[in-house]
C-alpha positions as CSV (number, residue, x, y, z in Angstrom):
1,Y,-4.9,-8.8,1.0
2,M,-7.4,-5.8,1.4
3,S,-8.5,-4.6,-1.8
4,T,-12.0,-3.9,-4.1
5,Q,-12.7,-7.5,-5.6
6,G,-12.0,-6.3,-9.2
7,N,-8.4,-5.9,-8.2
8,L,-8.4,-9.3,-6.5
9,D,-9.5,-10.6,-10.1
10,S,-7.2,-8.7,-12.2
11,A,-4.0,-9.9,-13.4
12,G,-2.3,-7.8,-11.0
13,G,-4.0,-9.0,-8.1
14,K,-3.8,-12.6,-9.3
15,A,0.4,-12.5,-9.7
16,T,0.4,-11.1,-5.8
17,Q,-1.7,-14.5,-4.9
18,E,0.6,-16.7,-6.7
19,V,3.3,-15.2,-5.5
20,A,2.5,-15.1,-1.7
21,Q,1.7,-19.0,-2.7
22,K,5.2,-19.6,-3.9
23,L,6.7,-18.0,-0.9
24,G,4.5,-20.1,1.4
25,I,2.3,-17.0,2.7
26,S,-1.2,-17.7,3.5
27,L,-2.8,-14.6,1.7
28,V,-6.3,-14.0,3.0
29,P,-8.4,-11.8,0.8
30,A,-10.4,-8.9,2.2
31,P,-12.2,-7.3,-0.2
32,V,-13.5,-4.2,-0.1
33,K,-17.0,-3.5,-1.6
34,S,-18.2,0.0,-3.0
35,P,-19.4,2.0,-1.9
36,V,-15.6,2.6,-0.4
37,N,-16.4,4.1,3.0
38,E,-15.8,4.0,7.1
39,A,-18.5,1.5,7.4
40,E,-17.3,-0.8,4.9
41,Y,-14.0,-0.6,6.2
42,G,-15.6,-1.4,9.5
43,R,-17.1,-4.4,7.7
44,V,-13.6,-5.5,6.2
45,F,-11.6,-5.1,10.0
46,D,-14.4,-7.0,11.4
47,S,-13.5,-9.9,9.1
48,I,-9.7,-9.5,9.2
49,Q,-9.9,-9.9,13.0
50,R,-12.1,-12.9,12.9
51,D,-9.5,-14.5,10.9
52,Q,-6.9,-13.6,13.0
53,V,-4.6,-12.7,10.3
54,D,-0.8,-11.7,11.4
55,G,-0.2,-8.5,9.0
56,A,-2.5,-6.9,6.2
57,I,-1.2,-5.4,2.5
58,F,-2.9,-2.9,0.6
59,S,-3.7,-3.1,-3.1
60,A,-2.1,0.0,-5.2
61,E,-5.7,1.4,-5.5
62,F,-6.3,4.9,-5.2
63,E,-9.7,3.9,-3.4
64,H,-7.5,3.5,-0.1
65,Q,-6.5,6.9,-0.2
66,P,-8.9,9.1,1.5
67,H,-9.4,7.0,4.0
68,R,-5.8,6.9,5.1
69,F,-6.2,7.9,8.7
70,L,-9.1,6.2,9.2
71,L,-6.9,2.7,8.1
72,I,-4.3,4.0,10.5
73,Q,-6.3,4.3,12.9
74,L,-8.0,0.6,12.7
75,L,-5.0,-0.7,12.0
76,Q,-3.8,0.7,15.5
77,Q,-6.4,-0.4,17.5
78,I,-6.2,-4.0,16.5
79,R,-2.9,-3.9,16.7
80,L,-2.2,-5.2,13.3
81,P,1.2,-4.8,11.4
82,A,0.4,-3.6,7.6
83,I,2.7,-2.3,4.4
84,H,1.2,0.4,2.9
85,I,1.9,1.3,-0.7
86,F,2.4,5.1,-0.3
87,P,5.5,6.6,1.9
88,D,3.3,9.6,3.1
89,D,1.0,6.9,4.7
90,V,4.2,6.3,6.7
91,E,4.4,9.9,7.6
92,A,0.9,9.7,9.0
93,G,1.3,6.7,11.1
94,A,1.7,3.7,9.0
95,L,3.9,1.0,10.2
96,M,6.0,1.0,7.1
97,S,5.4,1.3,2.6
98,Y,7.5,-0.3,0.2
99,A,6.6,1.7,-2.8
100,L,7.5,4.0,-5.6
101,D,8.3,7.5,-4.7
102,P,5.0,8.8,-6.3
103,K,6.2,12.7,-6.9
104,P,8.8,11.8,-9.7
105,A,6.3,9.6,-11.6
106,F,3.4,12.4,-11.2
107,R,5.8,14.8,-12.4
108,T,6.7,12.6,-15.7
109,M,3.0,12.1,-16.3
110,G,2.5,15.7,-16.1
111,K,5.1,16.5,-18.4
112,Q,3.7,13.8,-20.8
113,A,0.3,15.5,-20.6
114,A,1.8,18.8,-21.5
115,E,3.6,17.4,-24.4
116,I,0.3,15.9,-25.8
117,L,-1.8,19.0,-25.2
118,N,1.2,20.7,-27.1
119,G,0.2,18.2,-30.0
120,A,2.7,15.1,-29.2
121,N,1.7,11.6,-30.0
122,P,1.1,9.6,-27.3
123,G,2.0,6.9,-29.5
124,D,5.6,8.1,-30.2
125,M,6.3,8.6,-26.3
126,P,8.9,6.2,-24.2
127,Y,7.0,3.9,-21.9
128,V,8.5,4.8,-18.2
129,Q,8.9,2.3,-15.9
130,V,9.9,3.1,-11.9
131,V,12.9,1.5,-11.4
132,R,13.7,2.7,-7.8
133,F,11.7,1.6,-4.5
134,E,11.8,2.9,-1.3
135,L,11.4,1.6,2.5
136,A,9.6,3.8,5.1
137,I,9.3,2.5,8.3
138,N,8.0,4.4,11.4
139,L,9.5,3.5,14.7
140,K,7.0,5.2,16.8
141,T,4.0,2.9,15.3
142,A,6.2,0.0,15.6
143,K,6.6,0.6,19.3
144,V,2.4,1.3,19.5
145,L,2.0,-2.0,17.9
146,G,4.7,-3.4,20.2
147,L,7.0,-4.9,17.5
148,V,10.9,-4.7,17.7
149,L,12.4,-4.2,14.2
150,P,15.4,-6.0,13.3
151,A,18.7,-3.6,12.9
152,T,19.0,-5.3,9.4
153,L,16.0,-4.2,8.3
154,L,16.1,-0.5,9.7
155,A,19.6,-0.5,8.1
156,R,18.0,-1.1,4.6
157,A,15.1,1.4,5.1
158,D,15.4,4.7,2.9
159,R,13.5,6.5,5.8
160,V,13.0,6.0,9.3
161,I,10.8,8.2,11.4
162,E,11.5,8.0,14.8
């Protein structure tokens, strides 16, 4: 579970660890320290290889996004399947993502920011929560990793890149 230490200690990080435990999944934290850069990811991937994990998941933190191409390259070098948080990562070569489509969320945030700048009271605005998540899968990356994905998984995917 690749995340900053702050996120690992947060309510969301703890909830992720609790859910994994309930599902019988051994979740190995892979904390990313500041400054988040290529050298730090190299250190984290060395520890991931030593721990011989079966796959990786990334926290929903924007710190990873500027390094997404590096992360995809490192994952492919060690042939490690991973699930990402942004669908665009799958377009860039990541194996898969299961996440909200950020574009509608950003549009909503932009609309609300404009309303606030025009004098609206943020306390009067409705809370908007995403209810639709998308599964995206990159079959080219699956092939590079030597994975054969079940047809049932591919049938459930919202987007399959071939």
